[in-house]
C-alpha positions in Angstrom: -109.6 66.2 35.9 -108.2 65.2 32.5 -107.7 68.7 31.6 -105.8 69.7 34.8 -103.6 66.8 34.0 -102.6 68.0 30.4 -98.6 69.0 30.8 -99.2 72.4 29.3 -96.0 74.4 29.2 -97.1 78.3 28.6 -93.2 79.5 28.6 -92.5 83.0 27.1 -91.0 81.4 24.1 -93.8 79.1 23.2 -96.2 82.1 23.6 -94.2 84.0 21.5 -93.8 81.4 18.8 -97.8 80.7 19.0 -98.7 84.3 18.4 -96.1 85.5 16.0 -96.0 82.2 14.0 -100.0 82.2 14.1 -99.8 86.0 12.3 -97.4 85.3 10.1 -99.2 82.0 8.7 -102.8 83.9 8.8 -101.4 87.0 7.5 -99.6 85.3 4.4 -102.9 83.7 3.3 -104.4 87.1 2.5 -101.3 89.1 2.1 -101.9 89.9 -1.5 -105.5 91.0 -0.7 -104.3 93.4 2.2 -101.3 95.0 0.0 -102.8 94.9 -3.5 -106.6 95.5 -2.7 -106.6 97.9 0.5 -103.0 98.9 -0.1 -102.0 98.8 3.6 -98.3 97.7 4.3 -97.6 94.5 6.2 -95.9 96.8 9.1 -99.2 98.8 9.7 -101.0 95.2 10.1 -98.2 93.7 12.2 -97.9 96.7 14.8 -102.0 96.8 15.2 -101.5 93.1 15.8 -98.7 93.6 18.2 -100.6 96.4 20.3 -103.8 94.1 20.4 -101.8 91.1 22.0 -99.4 92.9 24.1 -99.2 94.4 27.6 -101.8 97.2 26.7 -104.1 94.7 25.0 -104.8 91.1 25.9 -101.7 90.7 27.4 -100.4 87.4 25.4 -97.1 89.2 25.0 -95.7 90.8 27.9 -91.9 91.8 28.7 -92.6 93.5 31.9 -90.6 90.6 34.1 -87.6 90.9 31.3 -84.8 93.1 32.7 -85.2 96.4 31.1 -81.5 96.9 30.4 -81.4 93.5 28.6 -84.7 94.3 26.7 -83.2 97.6 25.7 -80.1 95.8 24.3 -82.2 93.4 22.6 -84.0 95.9 20.8 -80.9 97.8 19.8 -79.3 94.7 18.4 -82.6 93.7 16.5 -82.7 97.0 15.1 -79.2 96.8 13.8 -79.5 93.5 12.5 -82.7 94.2 10.5 -81.3 97.5 9.0 -78.3 96.1 8.1 -80.0 93.4 6.0 -82.3 96.1 4.8 -79.7 98.6 3.4 -77.8 95.6 2.0 -80.9 94.6 -0.1 -81.5 98.5 -1.0 -78.0 98.6 -2.4 -78.2 95.4 -4.3 -81.3 96.1 -5.6 -80.4 99.5 -7.1 -79.5 99.6 -10.6 -75.9 99.3 -11.8 -73.8 102.5 -11.0 -76.6 104.5 -9.5 -75.0 105.9 -6.9 -72.5 107.3 -9.7 -75.3 108.5 -12.4 -77.8 110.0 -9.5 -74.7 111.4 -7.2 -76.1 115.0 -7.6 -79.7 113.7 -6.3 -78.7 111.3 -3.6 -76.5 113.8 -2.0 -78.6 116.7 -2.1 -81.0 114.3 0.0 -78.2 113.3 2.3 -77.1 116.4 3.0 -79.6 119.5 2.6 -82.8 117.8 2.9 -81.7 115.9 6.0 -80.0 118.8 7.8 -83.6 120.8 7.7 -85.4 117.5 8.8 -83.3 117.5 11.8 -83.4 121.3 12.5 -87.3 121.4 11.8 -88.2 118.4 14.0 -86.1 119.6 16.9 -87.4 123.2 16.3 -91.3 121.3 16.8 -90.1 119.6 19.8 -88.8 122.7 21.3 -92.0 124.3 20.6 -94.6 122.0 21.3 -92.9 119.9 24.2 -90.9 122.5 25.8 -87.7 120.4 25.6 -84.3 122.2 25.4 -83.0 123.3 22.1 -80.2 121.0 22.3 -82.0 118.4 23.8 -84.2 118.5 21.1 -81.7 118.4 18.6 -80.3 114.9 20.0 -83.8 113.4 19.9 -84.4 114.8 16.6 -81.3 113.1 15.0 -83.0 109.8 15.8 -85.9 110.5 13.4 -83.7 112.5 10.6 -82.9 109.1 8.9 -85.6 107.7 6.0 -86.0 104.3 7.2 -85.4 101.3 5.0 -87.7 99.2 6.0 -90.6 101.1 5.9 -89.7 102.4 2.9 -89.1 99.0 1.1 -92.8 98.2 2.1 -94.0 101.4 0.2 -91.9 101.1 -2.8 -92.5 97.8 -3.5 -95.7 95.8 -4.8 -98.0 96.0 -7.7 -99.6 99.2 -6.8 -96.2 101.0 -6.4 -94.8 99.6 -9.5 -97.8 100.6 -11.7 -98.1 104.2 -9.8 -94.8 105.4 -8.7 -92.4 106.0 -11.6 -89.0 103.9 -11.4 -87.2 107.1 -10.8 -88.8 107.9 -7.4 -88.5 104.5 -6.2 -85.0 104.1 -6.8 -84.4 107.6 -5.4 -86.1 106.4 -1.9 -84.5 103.1 -2.1 -81.0 104.8 -2.3 -81.9 107.8 0.2 -83.2 105.2 2.7 -80.1 102.9 2.4 -77.7 105.3 2.7 -78.8 107.9 5.3 -79.2 105.3 8.0 -75.8 105.2 8.4 -75.3 109.0 8.0 -77.4 109.4 11.1 -74.2 109.5 13.2 -72.8 113.0 12.5 -76.2 114.7 13.4 -76.9 112.8 16.4 -73.1 112.9 17.5 -72.9 116.8 16.9 -75.4 117.2 19.4 -74.4 115.0 22.0 -70.6 116.4 21.8 -72.0 119.7 22.2 -74.1 118.5 25.2 -71.5 116.7 27.0 -68.1 118.5 26.0 -66.9 121.4 27.8 -65.9 123.6 24.7 -67.5 124.0 21.3 -63.9 123.4 20.0 -63.3 120.1 21.6 -66.7 119.1 20.7 -66.2 119.7 17.1 -62.8 118.3 17.0 -64.0 114.8 18.5 -66.9 114.9 16.1 -64.6 115.4 13.2 -62.0 112.9 13.8 -64.5 109.9 15.6 -67.7 110.7 13.2 -67.1 112.2 9.9 -63.6 110.1 9.5 -63.7 107.2 11.4 -67.4 106.6 11.1 -68.3 107.7 7.6 -65.3 108.3 5.5 -63.3 105.0 6.6 -67.2 102.9 6.5 -67.7 103.8 3.0 -64.1 103.0 1.7 -64.3 99.8 3.6 -67.7 99.0 2.3 -66.8 99.6 -1.1 -63.6 97.4 -0.8 -65.6 94.5 0.9 -68.3 94.8 -2.0 -65.9 94.9 -4.9 -63.8 92.1 -3.2 -67.3 90.0 -2.8 -68.4 90.7 -6.4 -65.0 89.4 -7.6 -64.8 86.3 -5.6 -68.6 85.6 -6.6 -67.7 85.9 -10.1 -64.6 83.7 -10.0 -66.2 80.9 -8.1 -69.7 81.2 -10.4 -67.3 80.8 -13.7 -66.0 77.5 -12.3 -69.5 76.3 -10.7 -68.0 76.1 -7.2 -71.4 77.7 -5.8 -74.6 76.3 -5.5 -78.1 78.2 -6.1 -79.0 78.7 -2.2 -75.5 79.9 -1.5 -75.7 82.1 -4.6 -79.0 83.7 -3.8 -78.2 84.1 0.0 -75.0 85.3 -0.8 -76.1 88.9 -0.2 -77.8 88.5 3.2 -74.6 86.6 4.3 -72.4 89.4 3.5 -74.4 92.0 5.4 -74.0 89.7 8.5 -70.3 89.3 7.8 -70.3 93.5 7.6 -72.2 93.9 10.7 -69.6 91.6 12.5 -66.7 93.0 11.2 -67.5 96.9 11.4 -69.2 96.2 14.6 -66.0 94.7 15.7 -63.9 97.6 14.7 -66.4 100.3 16.3 -67.4 102.1 12.8 -70.7 102.5 10.7 -71.6 99.1 9.6 -74.8 100.1 8.2 -73.8 102.6 5.9 -70.7 99.8 4.9 -73.5 97.3 4.3 -75.3 99.8 1.6 -72.2 100.7 0.0 -71.0 96.9 -0.3 -74.3 96.0 -1.7 -74.3 98.5 -4.5 -70.5 97.5 -5.3 -71.7 93.8 -5.3 -74.3 94.6 -8.1 -72.3 98.0 -9.8 -72.1 95.9 -13.1 -76.0 94.9 -12.3 -75.0 91.1 -12.9 -76.1 89.6 -9.3 -78.9 92.0 -9.5 -80.3 90.1 -12.7 -79.4 87.0 -11.6 -81.4 86.6 -8.3 -84.3 89.3 -8.8 -86.7 86.5 -9.8 -86.2 84.2 -7.2 -87.5 86.6 -4.2 -85.5 84.7 -1.3 -84.4 88.4 -0.1 -88.0 89.5 -0.1 -88.7 86.4 2.1 -86.3 87.0 4.5 -87.3 90.8 4.4 -91.3 89.8 5.4 -90.2 87.4 8.0 -88.1 90.0 9.8 -90.0 92.8 9.2 -93.5 91.3 10.2 -91.9 89.7 13.8 -90.0 92.8 14.6 -93.2 95.2 14.1 -95.4 92.8 16.2 -92.8 92.9 19.0 -93.0 96.9 18.8 -96.4 97.2 19.1 -96.8 94.8 21.6 -94.0 96.6 24.1 -95.0 100.3 22.8 -94.4 102.4 25.9 -98.0 103.9 26.3 -97.4 104.5 29.9 -94.2 106.0 29.7 -95.9 108.6 27.0 -98.5 109.5 29.5 -96.4 110.1 32.3 -94.0 112.4 30.5 -96.4 114.7 28.3 -100.1 115.4 27.7 -101.6 113.5 24.9 -102.5 116.5 22.9 -99.1 117.4 22.9 -98.0 114.2 21.4 -100.4 114.2 18.9 -100.0 117.5 17.9 -96.3 116.7 17.4 -96.9 113.4 15.7 -99.2 115.6 13.0 -96.5 118.4 12.9 -93.6 116.3 12.3 -95.4 114.3 9.5 -96.5 117.2 7.7 -93.6 119.9 8.4 -90.4 117.4 8.7 -90.0 116.8 5.1 -92.5 117.4 2.6 -92.2 121.4 2.0 -88.7 121.1 1.7 -88.4 118.7 -1.0 -91.1 120.9 -2.6 -89.1 123.7 -2.4 -85.6 121.8 -3.5 -87.0 119.1 -6.1 -85.6 121.6 -9.0 -82.1 121.2 -8.2 -83.0 117.3 -7.9 -82.2 115.7 -11.3 -84.1 112.5 -10.2 -87.3 114.5 -9.2 -89.5 115.6 -12.5 -92.6 117.2 -11.6 -94.2 118.6 -8.6 -96.1 115.3 -8.1 -93.1 113.2 -7.8 -91.8 115.9 -5.5 -95.0 115.6 -3.3 -94.9 111.9 -3.4 -91.3 111.7 -2.3 -91.8 114.6 0.3 -94.8 112.5 1.9 -92.9 109.4 1.7 -89.9 109.5 4.4 -91.0 107.0 6.8 -89.4 106.7 10.3 -89.1 103.3 11.5 -86.4 100.9 12.8 -83.6 103.0 12.0 -85.2 105.7 14.5 -85.5 103.0 17.3 -82.0 102.2 16.7 -80.6 105.5 17.4 -83.1 106.1 20.1 -81.9 102.9 22.1 -78.2 103.9 21.1 -78.8 106.9 22.8 -80.5 105.4 26.0 -77.9 103.0 26.6 -75.0 105.6 26.5 -74.1 106.5 30.2 -72.8 109.8 29.2 -75.9 111.1 28.0 -78.0 113.2 30.8 -80.6 111.3 32.4 -83.4 113.4 31.4 -82.7 112.9 27.6 -82.5 108.7 28.2 -85.6 108.8 29.9 -87.5 111.0 27.1 -85.9 109.6 23.8 -87.6 106.2 23.4 -90.9 107.1 24.3 -90.9 110.3 21.9 -89.3 108.4 19.1 -91.8 105.6 19.4 -94.7 107.6 19.4 -93.4 108.9 16.2 -92.5 105.8 14.5 -95.8 104.7 15.6 -97.7 107.7 13.7 -95.0 107.2 10.6 -96.3 103.5 10.5 -99.9 104.1 10.5 -99.9 107.1 8.0 -97.1 106.1 6.0 -98.5 102.4 5.7 -101.9 103.4 4.7 -101.7 106.3 2.4 -99.9 104.9 -0.4 -103.3 104.4 -2.3 -103.8 108.4 -2.4 -100.6 109.2 -4.7 -101.3 107.8 -8.1 -98.5 109.0 -10.8 -98.6 106.1 -13.3 -101.1 107.3 -15.4 -98.5 109.6 -17.2 -97.1 107.8 -19.9 -93.5 109.0 -19.6 -92.4 107.9 -16.1 -94.0 104.3 -16.8 -92.4 104.1 -20.3 -89.3 105.1 -18.7 -89.8 102.6 -16.4 -90.6 99.9 -18.8 -87.7 100.4 -21.0 -85.4 100.2 -18.0 -86.8 96.9 -16.8 -86.5 95.7 -20.4 -83.0 96.8 -21.5 -81.5 95.7 -18.1 -83.2 92.4 -18.1 -83.3 91.3 -21.9 -80.4 93.2 -23.3 -78.2 91.6 -20.8 -78.9 88.2 -22.1 -79.1 89.9 -25.7 -75.3 90.7 -25.1 -74.5 87.0 -24.1 -75.9 85.8 -27.5 -74.0 88.2 -29.6 -70.8 87.4 -27.9 -68.4 86.0 -30.9 -66.7 83.0 -28.5 -69.3 82.0 -26.2 -67.1 79.3 -25.0 -64.8 81.4 -23.1 -67.0 84.6 -22.4 -67.4 84.6 -18.3 -71.2 84.9 -19.1 -71.4 81.8 -21.1 -69.7 79.9 -17.9 -72.0 81.6 -15.4 -74.9 79.9 -17.3 -73.3 76.5 -17.2 -73.8 76.5 -13.2 -76.3 73.6 -12.5 -79.1 75.6 -12.0 -79.0 77.8 -15.0 -79.1 74.6 -17.5 -81.6 74.4 -19.6 -82.4 78.6 -19.5 -81.4 80.3 -22.8 -79.3 83.7 -22.5 -81.3 85.0 -25.6 -84.6 86.8 -25.2 -86.2 83.5 -26.0 -85.2 82.5 -22.6 -87.2 85.1 -20.8 -90.4 83.9 -22.4 -90.2 85.8 -25.3 -91.6 85.2 -28.8 -89.2 85.9 -31.5 -91.1 83.9 -34.2 -92.9 86.7 -35.5 -91.5 90.1 -37.4 -90.2 92.6 -35.7 -89.8 96.5 -36.5 -86.1 97.3 -37.5 -84.0 99.8 -36.6 -80.6 101.2 -37.3 -78.3 103.8 -36.0 -81.0 105.0 -33.9 -84.1 105.1 -36.3 -87.2 103.3 -36.2 -90.0 102.4 -38.6 -93.0 104.6 -38.5 -95.4 103.0 -36.0 -97.6 103.8 -33.3 -95.5 103.7 -29.7 -97.4 102.0 -27.4 -98.0 103.7 -23.9 -97.2 101.7 -20.9 -99.5 100.5 -18.4 -97.9 98.2 -16.0 -100.3 95.3 -15.4 -97.3 92.8 -13.9 -97.6 90.1 -16.5 -95.4 87.3 -15.4 -93.6 85.6 -18.2 -92.1 82.1 -18.2 -88.0 81.8 -17.5 -87.2 78.2 -17.6 -87.2 77.0 -14.1 -88.3 80.1 -12.6 -90.9 83.2 -13.3 -90.1 86.8 -13.7 -91.7 90.0 -14.1 -90.0 91.1 -17.4 -92.5 92.3 -19.4 -95.4 94.2 -19.0 -98.9 94.6 -20.7 -99.0 97.4 -23.5 -101.8 99.4 -24.3 -101.9 100.8 -27.5 -101.8 104.9 -27.7 -101.4 106.8 -30.8 -98.3 108.7 -30.1 -95.1 109.1 -32.1 -92.6 106.0 -32.0 -89.7 106.4 -29.6 -86.0 105.2 -30.0 -85.2 104.2 -26.2 -81.3 104.0 -25.4 -80.0 101.8 -22.7 -77.9 104.5 -20.7 -75.4 101.5 -19.4 -74.6 100.0 -22.8 -74.6 100.5 -26.5 -77.8 98.3 -26.5 -81.0 99.9 -27.5 -84.9 99.5 -27.9 -87.5 100.6 -30.0 -91.1 99.9 -28.7 -93.9 100.1 -31.5 -97.0 98.4 -32.4 -97.9 95.9 -35.2 -100.5 93.7 -36.1 -101.8 93.6 -32.7 -98.5 92.9 -30.7 -96.6 95.1 -28.8 -93.4 95.1 -30.6 -89.9 95.3 -28.9 -86.6 95.3 -30.3 -83.4 95.4 -28.7 -79.8 94.9 -30.2 -77.2 97.2 -31.9 -76.2 98.0 -35.7 -74.7 95.0 -36.2 -77.0 92.3 -34.1 -80.5 92.8 -32.2 -82.6 90.4 -30.4 -86.5 91.2 -31.1 -89.6 90.3 -28.5 -92.9 90.8 -28.7 -95.9 90.3 -26.0 -99.6 90.1 -27.2 -101.6 93.1 -25.7 -103.9 91.9 -22.9 -106.7 94.4 -23.3 -107.2 98.0 -22.9 -108.5 100.5 -20.1 
């Protein structure tokens, strides 16, 4: 009688908060174990949990009572917001001037590779599912982009940082950030050919509406917004007008602004968000200032986990079973995962400067996940009234199937690829991390007039007080002697081969993974230039310490880190 009198309120919102919030709390307690010991991405765990509690499982989360049109609109806009934030983060976290220094590599991935991925996937859909080839081209265009949400979960974490070279992680981030917005040309050329009476009319509409307005205009506007945002942020930071929380949330806030502005203009907001993010951190200042705070990673994790729980809970098992036999959809999933990307990248990698070895090409070829961006384009097609009904009926089930296969396979297979045992890629990774972080602070300390330098004014922000701008501020030991160098020559010493073990060093009020542990190896000393400045680094071993020197012929800052063991 007492239990019957309890004022229970099992509303959809209460159940949703209970299930999703409970999962995030429980998963958070063992997240490091899952990611770094079992090497499973959070998106994989979230989608399996969503399937378990959804309509095909326990039935705790169900949306069958919701209006289908409203549910589809919700999914479309949820994908759009999540992708916009993700591509902004991807643009910010790329090294400064990356799109200029690696333009050839990025353009080959965005043009030649994306084209063959699209055509190959369409061919497989035509051969296995029996679709009309033009219909298959429309659906295949949805899964042509590499998803930034899943790519982010693959290229981050201790395992990825230890075993995946930086050049590959940066390349995957750049590709996944840029090609989300570049899915429009592939999708709409097929749609215009399907819906226009003539090929000439279709090509004319495509050139004006898509290439010019959706692509070129959004790139230009995104670069302009990013540059203006960087100038405004620098101006206000020098005058201590902005507090730390607002500074750290600046990138995410900018992505929301771009989402609204370019969405209102009817152009490609996703491509503009990525370009704006990279423009914002073109000189690496914003990236270096916020990289130790992890606020964007927190937002990313919360949104990603919530989205994939919902995706798993609403997965269209019933619709797939009505459309195709299960053996066909399983065969399609396997064929697309194996043939869509990997063979082509292995064939093209010799012309991609950012990929150095066949093993790197194999890794980059396998990890081209399909995820939130594919669902975004699928719901975009479904909600387009000009698209034939047979395509609108089939697009979401087929794309959802491929996304599920990608989440399960790509989210659990990163441990099978180990490239970090090679000295060279990791040495380059350590060099870039060290020179971009320590050298930025060294550059400030070498200023002749600190009182008028922009960096000095930036470091007078309230949250930066008490944090040195030299290497000592990064928790580095400057007391012990360091090897000297001049004009690109280092003292004879044994160079340390770099094995990333994610040693955390103190940075005043926060922490950052700036230095890594070094394991001695008897190889020739190496002079490591910093490509973005005239600062250079020399790594050598002396008296049981890994020695690092950063500086110019006129001045230098030195650092050392105690070796933390061997293999």
